C-alpha positions as CSV (number, residue, x, y, z in Angstrom):
1,M,57.1,83.5,317.3
2,T,58.3,82.6,313.8
3,T,56.6,80.1,311.6
4,I,58.4,77.4,309.6
5,S,56.6,76.6,306.3
6,I,56.7,72.8,305.7
7,D,56.8,72.1,302.0
8,G,59.2,69.1,301.7
9,E,61.8,71.0,299.8
10,R,63.3,74.0,301.7
11,L,63.7,73.0,305.3
12,T,67.1,74.0,306.7
13,L,69.3,72.6,309.5
14,E,69.1,76.0,311.2
15,Q,65.3,75.8,311.2
16,L,65.5,72.4,312.8
17,G,67.7,73.8,315.5
18,Q,65.0,76.4,316.1
19,A,62.4,73.6,316.2
20,A,64.4,71.7,318.7
21,R,64.2,74.7,321.1
22,G,60.4,74.8,320.6
23,D,60.4,78.5,319.8
24,C,58.6,78.3,316.4
25,R,55.4,77.1,314.9
26,L,54.8,75.0,311.8
27,A,52.4,75.6,308.9
28,L,51.8,73.4,305.9
29,D,52.6,75.2,302.6
30,P,49.5,75.5,300.3
31,A,51.3,74.1,297.3
32,A,52.5,71.1,299.4
33,R,48.9,70.6,300.6
34,K,47.8,70.2,297.0
35,R,50.6,67.7,296.3
36,V,49.7,65.6,299.3
37,T,46.0,65.6,298.1
38,D,47.1,64.5,294.6
39,S,49.3,61.8,296.0
40,R,46.4,60.4,298.1
41,G,44.2,60.5,295.0
42,A,46.8,58.4,293.1
43,L,46.8,55.8,295.8
44,E,43.0,55.6,296.0
45,T,42.9,55.2,292.2
46,I,45.3,52.3,292.4
47,L,43.5,50.6,295.2
48,A,40.2,51.0,293.4
49,R,41.7,49.0,290.5
50,G,42.3,46.2,292.9
51,D,46.1,46.4,292.5
52,A,48.4,45.3,295.3
53,V,50.1,48.2,297.0
54,Y,52.7,47.3,299.6
55,G,51.7,48.3,303.1
56,A,48.3,49.6,302.0
57,N,46.5,46.4,301.2
58,T,49.3,43.9,301.9
59,G,51.2,42.7,304.9
60,F,54.6,43.9,305.8
61,G,58.1,42.6,305.2
62,L,58.1,38.9,304.7
63,L,54.3,39.1,304.7
64,S,54.1,41.5,301.8
65,D,52.5,38.8,299.6
66,V,49.6,38.5,301.9
67,R,46.6,40.5,300.6
68,I,44.5,42.2,303.2
69,P,40.7,42.5,302.6
70,G,39.1,45.9,302.5
71,P,37.4,45.8,305.9
72,D,40.7,45.1,307.6
73,I,42.8,47.8,306.0
74,V,42.4,50.4,308.8
75,R,43.0,47.7,311.4
76,L,46.2,46.7,309.5
77,Q,47.6,50.2,310.0
78,E,46.8,50.3,313.7
79,N,48.2,46.8,314.2
80,L,51.4,47.9,312.5
81,I,51.9,50.9,314.8
82,R,51.1,49.0,318.0
83,S,53.2,45.9,317.1
84,H,56.2,48.1,316.1
85,C,56.2,50.0,319.5
86,A,59.0,47.7,320.8
87,G,61.5,50.4,321.7
88,V,63.5,50.2,324.9
89,G,65.8,52.4,327.0
90,P,65.6,55.9,328.3
91,P,63.4,58.3,326.3
92,L,64.8,60.5,323.5
93,P,65.2,64.1,324.7
94,P,62.2,66.3,323.8
95,E,64.3,68.4,321.5
96,V,65.1,65.3,319.4
97,V,61.4,64.3,319.3
98,R,60.4,67.8,318.2
99,V,62.9,67.6,315.3
100,M,61.5,64.1,314.4
101,I,58.0,65.5,314.1
102,V,59.1,68.3,311.8
103,L,61.1,65.9,309.6
104,R,58.3,63.4,309.3
105,A,55.8,66.1,308.4
106,N,58.3,67.5,305.8
107,V,58.7,64.1,304.1
108,L,55.0,63.7,303.8
109,A,54.6,67.2,302.5
110,R,56.6,66.3,299.3
111,G,53.5,64.6,298.1
112,H,54.9,61.1,297.3
113,S,53.6,59.2,300.3
114,G,50.0,58.6,299.5
115,V,48.7,59.9,302.8
116,R,45.8,62.2,303.5
117,V,46.4,65.9,304.3
118,D,44.8,65.1,307.6
119,L,47.9,63.2,308.7
120,V,50.3,66.0,307.9
121,D,47.9,68.5,309.7
122,A,47.9,66.1,312.7
123,L,51.7,66.2,312.9
124,V,51.7,70.0,312.6
125,A,49.1,70.2,315.3
126,L,51.1,67.9,317.6
127,F,54.2,70.1,317.3
128,N,52.3,73.4,317.6
129,A,50.6,72.1,320.8
130,G,54.0,71.5,322.4
131,I,53.4,67.7,322.7
132,A,56.5,65.5,322.5
133,P,55.7,61.7,322.4
134,V,57.7,59.6,324.8
135,I,60.0,57.6,322.5
136,P,62.4,55.0,323.8
137,S,65.9,55.7,322.4
138,R,66.9,52.1,321.5
139,G,65.4,49.6,319.1
140,S,66.1,50.8,315.5
141,V,68.4,49.1,313.1
142,G,67.9,51.9,310.6
143,A,66.8,49.8,307.6
144,S,63.1,49.9,306.8
145,G,63.2,53.3,308.5
146,D,63.6,53.9,312.2
147,L,60.6,51.7,312.7
148,A,60.3,51.4,316.5
149,P,61.0,55.1,317.4
150,L,58.7,56.4,314.6
151,A,56.0,53.9,315.7
152,H,56.1,55.3,319.2
153,L,55.7,58.8,317.7
154,A,52.7,57.6,315.6
155,L,51.2,55.9,318.7
156,A,50.8,59.3,320.4
157,L,49.0,60.7,317.3
158,M,46.5,57.9,317.8
159,G,46.0,58.9,321.4
160,E,47.9,56.0,322.8
161,G,51.2,55.6,324.7
162,E,52.7,58.5,326.6
163,A,53.7,62.1,325.8
164,M,55.4,65.1,327.4
165,L,53.4,68.3,327.8
166,D,54.5,71.4,329.7
167,G,57.3,69.3,331.3
168,K,54.9,66.6,332.5
169,R,54.8,62.9,331.4
170,L,51.2,62.0,330.7
171,P,49.1,59.4,328.9
172,A,49.1,60.6,325.3
173,S,45.2,60.7,325.3
174,R,45.3,63.2,328.2
175,A,48.1,65.3,326.7
176,L,46.1,65.5,323.4
177,S,42.9,66.4,325.3
178,E,44.6,69.1,327.4
179,A,46.2,70.6,324.3
180,G,42.9,70.4,322.3
181,V,44.3,68.0,319.7
182,T,42.0,65.3,318.3
183,P,43.5,61.8,318.1
184,L,44.0,60.6,314.5
185,R,42.3,57.5,313.1
186,L,44.7,56.1,310.5
187,A,43.6,55.4,307.0
188,S,45.0,52.9,304.5
189,R,48.8,53.2,304.0
190,E,49.2,55.8,306.7
191,G,50.7,53.6,309.4
192,L,53.5,52.6,307.1
193,A,54.0,56.1,305.9
194,L,54.6,57.2,309.5
195,V,57.3,54.6,310.2
196,N,59.3,54.3,307.0
197,G,62.1,56.9,307.2
198,T,65.3,58.0,308.8
199,Q,63.9,60.7,311.0
200,T,65.3,59.4,314.3
201,M,68.9,59.1,313.2
202,T,68.6,62.3,311.2
203,A,67.1,64.3,314.1
204,I,69.9,63.1,316.5
205,G,72.5,63.7,313.7
206,V,71.2,67.3,313.0
207,L,71.5,68.3,316.6
208,M,74.9,66.7,316.9
209,L,76.1,68.6,313.9
210,L,74.8,71.9,315.0
211,A,76.5,71.4,318.4
212,S,79.8,70.3,316.9
213,E,79.8,73.3,314.5
214,T,79.3,75.6,317.6
215,M,82.3,73.9,319.2
216,M,84.8,74.0,316.3
217,A,85.7,77.7,316.5
218,Q,85.8,77.4,320.2
219,A,88.3,74.5,319.9
220,D,90.4,77.0,317.9
221,I,90.0,79.6,320.7
222,A,91.1,77.1,323.4
223,G,94.0,76.0,321.2
224,A,95.1,79.6,320.7
225,M,95.0,80.3,324.5
226,T,97.1,77.2,325.1
227,L,99.6,78.4,322.5
228,E,99.8,81.6,324.5
229,G,100.1,79.9,327.8
230,L,102.9,77.6,326.5
231,L,104.7,80.5,324.7
232,G,104.2,78.8,321.4
233,S,104.9,80.2,317.9
234,A,102.4,81.8,315.6
235,R,104.4,80.8,312.5
236,P,102.7,77.5,311.7
237,F,99.5,79.5,311.1
238,D,101.0,81.5,308.3
239,E,98.5,82.0,305.5
240,R,101.0,80.8,302.9
241,L,101.2,77.3,304.4
242,A,97.4,76.9,303.9
243,T,97.7,78.2,300.3
244,L,100.2,75.5,299.5
245,R,97.9,72.8,301.0
246,P,94.5,74.2,300.2
247,H,92.1,72.3,302.4
248,P,89.3,74.7,303.3
249,G,89.3,73.6,307.0
250,H,93.0,74.2,307.4
251,A,92.7,77.7,306.0
252,A,89.7,78.5,308.3
253,C,91.5,77.3,311.5
254,A,94.7,79.1,310.7
255,A,92.8,82.3,309.9
256,N,90.9,82.1,313.2
257,V,94.1,81.6,315.2
258,R,95.8,84.5,313.5
259,R,92.9,86.8,314.3
260,L,92.7,85.5,317.9
261,L,96.5,86.2,318.4
262,A,96.5,89.7,316.9
263,G,98.0,92.2,319.2
264,S,99.3,89.7,321.7
265,G,101.9,91.0,324.2
266,L,102.7,87.4,325.2
267,M,103.5,86.5,321.6
268,D,105.8,89.5,321.3
269,S,107.6,88.6,324.6
270,H,109.4,85.5,323.2
271,K,110.0,86.3,319.6
272,S,113.8,85.9,320.1
273,C,113.7,82.8,322.3
274,G,115.5,80.6,319.8
275,K,113.0,77.7,319.8
276,V,112.7,76.3,316.3
277,Q,109.5,74.3,316.4
278,D,106.6,73.5,318.8
279,S,105.1,70.1,319.4
280,Y,102.6,68.7,317.0
281,S,99.7,69.4,319.3
282,L,100.4,73.1,318.9
283,R,101.7,73.6,315.4
284,C,99.4,71.0,313.8
285,M,96.1,72.6,314.9
286,P,95.2,73.8,311.4
287,Q,95.8,70.3,310.0
288,V,93.8,68.4,312.7
289,H,91.1,71.0,313.4
290,G,90.9,71.7,309.7
291,A,90.4,68.1,308.7
292,A,87.5,67.8,311.2
293,R,86.0,70.9,309.8
294,D,86.1,69.5,306.3
295,A,84.6,66.2,307.5
296,L,81.7,68.1,309.3
297,A,81.1,70.1,306.1
298,Y,80.5,66.8,304.3
299,V,78.2,65.6,307.1
300,R,76.3,68.9,306.6
301,R,75.9,68.3,302.9
302,V,74.5,64.8,303.5
303,L,72.0,66.0,306.1
304,D,71.0,68.9,303.9
305,V,69.9,66.4,301.4
306,E,68.3,64.0,303.9
307,I,66.1,66.5,305.7
308,N,64.3,67.2,302.4
309,A,64.4,63.7,300.9
310,V,61.5,61.3,300.3
311,N,62.7,58.3,302.3
312,D,59.4,56.3,302.2
313,N,58.3,53.1,300.6
314,P,56.5,52.6,298.2
315,I,56.8,56.1,296.6
316,F,53.9,57.4,294.7
317,F,54.1,59.4,291.5
318,P,50.7,61.0,290.9
319,E,51.5,62.2,287.4
320,T,51.8,58.6,286.2
321,G,49.7,56.9,288.7
322,E,52.5,54.6,289.8
323,A,53.5,53.2,293.2
324,V,57.2,52.3,293.0
325,P,58.8,50.2,295.6
326,G,62.4,50.9,296.6
327,G,64.8,51.3,299.5
328,N,64.8,55.1,300.1
329,F,64.2,54.3,303.8
330,H,67.7,52.7,304.2
331,G,69.8,54.7,306.6
332,A,73.3,54.1,305.1
333,P,73.9,57.7,304.0
334,V,73.2,59.1,307.5
335,A,74.8,56.2,309.3
336,Q,78.1,56.5,307.5
337,V,78.5,60.2,308.1
338,M,77.6,59.8,311.8
339,D,80.6,57.4,312.1
340,L,82.7,60.0,310.2
341,A,81.7,62.6,312.7
342,C,82.7,60.4,315.6
343,I,86.2,60.0,314.1
344,A,86.6,63.7,313.1
345,L,85.6,65.0,316.5
346,T,87.5,62.5,318.5
347,D,90.7,63.5,316.6
348,V,90.1,67.1,317.8
349,C,89.5,65.8,321.4
350,S,92.7,63.9,321.2
351,I,94.9,66.8,320.2
352,S,93.1,69.0,322.8
353,E,93.8,66.6,325.6
354,R,97.5,66.5,324.6
355,R,97.7,70.3,324.8
356,T,96.1,70.1,328.3
357,E,98.7,67.6,329.3
358,R,101.5,69.8,328.1
359,M,100.2,72.6,330.3
360,V,100.0,70.6,333.5
361,N,103.4,68.8,332.9
362,P,106.2,71.1,334.3
363,A,108.8,69.3,332.2
364,L,107.0,70.5,329.0
365,S,105.4,73.8,330.1
366,G,107.9,75.7,332.2
367,L,105.0,76.4,334.5
368,P,104.3,75.1,338.1
369,A,103.4,71.5,338.2
370,F,99.7,71.0,337.4
371,L,99.3,74.8,337.4
372,A,99.0,74.6,341.2
373,S,99.8,77.7,343.3
374,N,101.7,75.4,345.8
375,P,102.6,72.2,344.0
376,G,102.9,69.2,346.3
377,L,100.6,70.6,348.9
378,E,98.1,71.2,346.2
379,S,97.3,69.1,343.1
380,G,95.9,71.9,340.9
381,F,94.6,70.6,337.6
382,M,96.1,67.1,337.9
383,M,92.7,65.3,337.9
384,A,91.1,67.6,335.4
385,Q,93.6,66.3,332.8
386,V,92.8,62.8,333.9
387,T,89.1,63.5,333.2
388,A,90.0,64.8,329.8
389,A,92.1,61.6,329.2
390,A,89.2,59.4,330.3
391,L,86.7,61.1,328.0
392,T,89.1,61.1,325.1
393,S,89.6,57.3,325.6
394,E,85.8,56.8,325.7
395,N,85.5,58.7,322.4
396,K,88.0,56.4,320.8
397,T,85.9,53.4,321.7
398,L,82.8,55.2,320.3
399,C,84.7,55.5,317.0
400,H,84.1,51.8,316.3
401,P,81.9,52.1,313.3
402,A,78.2,51.1,313.6
403,S,77.5,51.6,309.9
404,V,79.5,48.5,308.8
405,D,77.5,46.3,311.1
406,S,74.4,44.4,309.9
407,I,72.2,41.9,311.6
408,P,69.4,40.6,309.3
409,T,65.9,41.2,310.5
410,G,62.4,40.5,309.3
411,A,63.0,36.8,308.7
412,G,65.7,37.6,306.2
413,K,63.7,40.0,304.1
414,E,65.6,43.0,305.7
415,D,69.0,41.3,305.2
416,H,71.2,44.4,305.3
417,V,70.6,47.1,307.8
418,S,72.4,50.4,308.6
419,M,72.5,50.7,312.4
420,G,72.1,54.4,311.8
421,V,70.5,55.3,315.1
422,T,73.4,53.5,316.9
423,A,75.8,55.6,314.9
424,A,73.9,58.8,315.7
425,H,73.8,58.0,319.4
426,K,77.6,57.5,319.4
427,A,78.2,60.8,317.6
428,A,75.9,62.6,320.1
429,S,78.0,61.2,323.0
430,V,81.2,62.1,321.3
431,V,80.2,65.8,320.8
432,D,79.0,66.0,324.4
433,N,82.4,64.7,325.6
434,F,84.1,67.1,323.1
435,A,82.6,70.1,324.9
436,T,83.9,68.9,328.3
437,I,87.4,68.1,326.9
438,V,87.7,71.5,325.4
439,A,86.3,73.1,328.6
440,I,89.2,71.5,330.5
441,E,91.7,72.8,328.0
442,L,90.2,76.2,328.2
443,M,90.4,76.2,332.0
444,T,94.0,75.1,332.1
445,A,94.9,77.6,329.3
446,A,93.3,80.4,331.3
447,A,95.3,79.3,334.4
448,A,98.5,79.2,332.3
449,I,97.9,82.8,331.2
450,D,97.3,83.7,334.9
451,H,100.8,82.4,335.6
452,R,102.3,84.5,332.8
453,R,101.1,87.8,334.3
454,P,101.8,90.6,334.1
455,L,102.2,89.8,330.4
456,R,98.9,90.2,328.5
457,T,97.6,88.1,325.7
458,S,95.7,89.5,322.7
459,P,92.6,91.6,323.1
460,A,90.4,88.7,321.8
461,L,91.8,86.2,324.2
462,E,91.8,88.6,327.1
463,A,88.0,89.0,326.4
464,V,87.7,85.2,326.5
465,H,89.8,85.1,329.7
466,A,87.6,87.7,331.3
467,A,84.3,85.9,330.3
468,L,85.7,82.7,331.8
469,R,86.8,84.4,335.0
470,A,83.4,86.0,335.4
471,R,82.1,82.5,336.0
472,I,85.1,80.6,337.3
473,P,87.6,82.3,339.6
474,P,91.4,81.6,339.4
475,L,92.6,78.4,341.1
476,E,94.5,80.0,344.0
477,Q,94.2,76.8,346.1
478,D,92.7,73.4,345.6
479,R,88.9,73.2,345.4
480,V,86.3,70.9,343.9
481,L,86.7,71.3,340.2
482,A,83.6,69.4,338.9
483,P,81.4,72.5,339.1
484,D,84.0,74.6,337.3
485,I,84.3,72.0,334.5
486,E,80.5,72.0,334.2
487,S,80.4,75.8,334.0
488,A,83.0,76.0,331.3
489,G,81.3,73.2,329.4
490,S,78.0,75.0,329.6
491,M,79.6,78.2,328.3
492,L,81.0,76.4,325.3
493,R,77.7,74.6,324.5
494,A,75.9,77.9,324.6
495,G,78.6,79.6,322.4
496,E,79.5,82.1,325.1
497,I,83.2,81.7,324.6
498,R,82.9,82.2,320.8
499,R,80.9,85.4,321.4
500,A,83.4,86.8,323.8
501,A,86.2,86.3,321.2
502,E,84.1,87.6,318.3
503,S,83.3,90.8,320.3
504,I,86.9,91.7,319.3
505,T,87.7,89.7,316.2
506,G,84.3,89.8,314.4
507,E,82.8,86.6,313.1
508,L,85.2,83.6,313.3
509,K,85.1,80.9,310.6
């Protein structure tokens, strides 16, 4: 099992994907350990002078001017965690929680949070023991950090609340005991250090991004198969067009489609058909898929920064002995790109659904109605297209931006909030729908190719067709389609369709 070194500076999105699966361990980098120790020393020096330090010896939010006497400082931190455990709704998936733990440990490892090394070690031990605190999914406005979700995480560190261990939901005290992890008693400042940050929205966002990146090349594959099934033209994917409008995503999509179509007998069969242009849903794939790719590239750049950022408050600078208050916990950067991801992916879903509709519509496809073997007696893929339409419409509603909403909290102290977790939940729903919508296109495209036999498509797309048919037989008569849609969606989410194509093309972009 590999080990991810936590140092606050070099964590990658791919490592977080590995952490989500739980097939790695964490270790605190030695240099980071020293930085954390120095940061704690800076805080203790400031407190020894009698200075007010927000959240260490003061109240929180509107109560920040209330000084807390020394004997109550530890109680202050425990009260903060317990009072902030106000989350509701179904629990976050364990893979999201695992990423949250890694991200919070990584923030503290930068050495600007004023916590003890013991706290970072406790987070590392929690992850390595396979313990995932039970964290309600709703209740964060994404301003002073993801307060409620992170408080539920911290509660488990204290041996309170609930946690998942080996697939069982247990009292956290029992989960810690069975895993041999000692509950942590919080010291000054540490409760606030655990809840100030964007780790919930970022964890959901990272997994959403990785899933969407897995899907993008497969959307190209499904589109290329549809192009073949509808006897479309390869000319709109000419490299010269991308050169004259040099958006990177456009070039990547067009290059993928050219490689996927290489050696196609179907494409050769209608070279002299006389048709001038295809519909937009076919010939504008590079523009639409490409724009989504470029948007997701920007989402990746923002998340690359966020996963190694100090998003705490106040932030300690050991070299000068300062504790500087600020707003690094505000979720606006993540919230805005989550809304962007919703829009970008929904656009790809919309064009995919239109391609599916063209295949099942005999007036547009030249194929049997709904790709049925016996139209009339059988309905074929009629309702599969309806499902794609329903999910596409749902995605359009999810595109309503969360990041422009703000409801003041904290008696007006927190008067502008990001709604970043809401934005991230929406994006996660969109990418889940995305996989199903593309799965339906892939199924109908494979059926269209079946109807074009004995003509053969390209070697790459024949490999995809064979992989799909190994799991989903041809629709020779009406049957229940829900399991087929689920199977195709699972193949896409696991990247199986991409791997089938790349066995012929090499790595797609």
